[in-house]
C-alpha positions in Angstrom: 16.1 40.4 -0.5 14.0 37.2 -0.5 15.8 33.9 -1.1 15.6 33.1 -4.8 15.3 29.4 -4.1 11.6 29.7 -3.4 8.9 30.1 -6.0 5.3 31.1 -5.0 2.9 28.2 -5.7 5.7 25.6 -5.7 4.9 22.3 -3.8 7.2 21.5 -1.0 7.4 19.4 2.2 8.9 20.6 5.5 9.3 17.8 8.1 5.8 16.3 8.2 3.9 19.0 6.4 3.3 19.4 2.7 1.9 22.4 0.9 2.5 25.2 -1.6 4.7 28.2 -1.0 2.4 31.1 -0.3 4.5 34.0 1.0 8.3 34.7 0.7 10.1 37.1 2.9 13.7 37.7 4.1 12.9 36.2 7.5 10.6 33.3 6.7 8.3 31.8 4.1 4.8 30.4 4.6 3.3 27.3 3.0 -0.4 26.7 2.6 -1.2 23.2 3.8 -5.0 23.4 3.4 -7.5 25.7 1.6 -11.3 25.6 1.5 -14.1 27.8 0.1 -15.8 30.2 2.5 -18.2 32.7 0.9 -18.2 34.8 4.1 -14.6 36.0 3.5 -13.4 38.7 1.2 -11.2 36.3 -0.8 -13.8 33.5 -1.0 -11.6 31.0 0.8 -9.8 30.2 4.0 -6.3 28.8 4.4 -4.1 27.0 6.9 -0.6 28.4 6.6 2.6 27.3 8.2 5.5 29.6 9.0 8.9 28.2 7.9 12.0 29.9 9.3 15.5 29.7 7.9 16.7 27.1 10.5 14.2 24.7 8.9 15.1 25.3 5.3 17.5 22.3 5.4 14.4 20.1 5.9 12.7 21.2 2.7 11.9 18.7 0.0 11.0 20.2 -3.4 8.4 18.2 -5.3 8.1 20.2 -8.6 11.8 20.5 -9.4 14.0 18.4 -11.5 16.4 16.5 -9.3 
């Protein structure tokens, strides 16, 4: 079962990278760090995604949550 501490679309930072949570799985999450329009793709955009594994979860900073 995916870790409930992650919310798709939530802004986070991991080490030197900042983006939004894009995919949540038992083994990892991905964050989108860049997105741009591309009419030659099915979705109409392209993305740069970063895999984040559980051993790096301790480095996550949540930007959209109350502290």
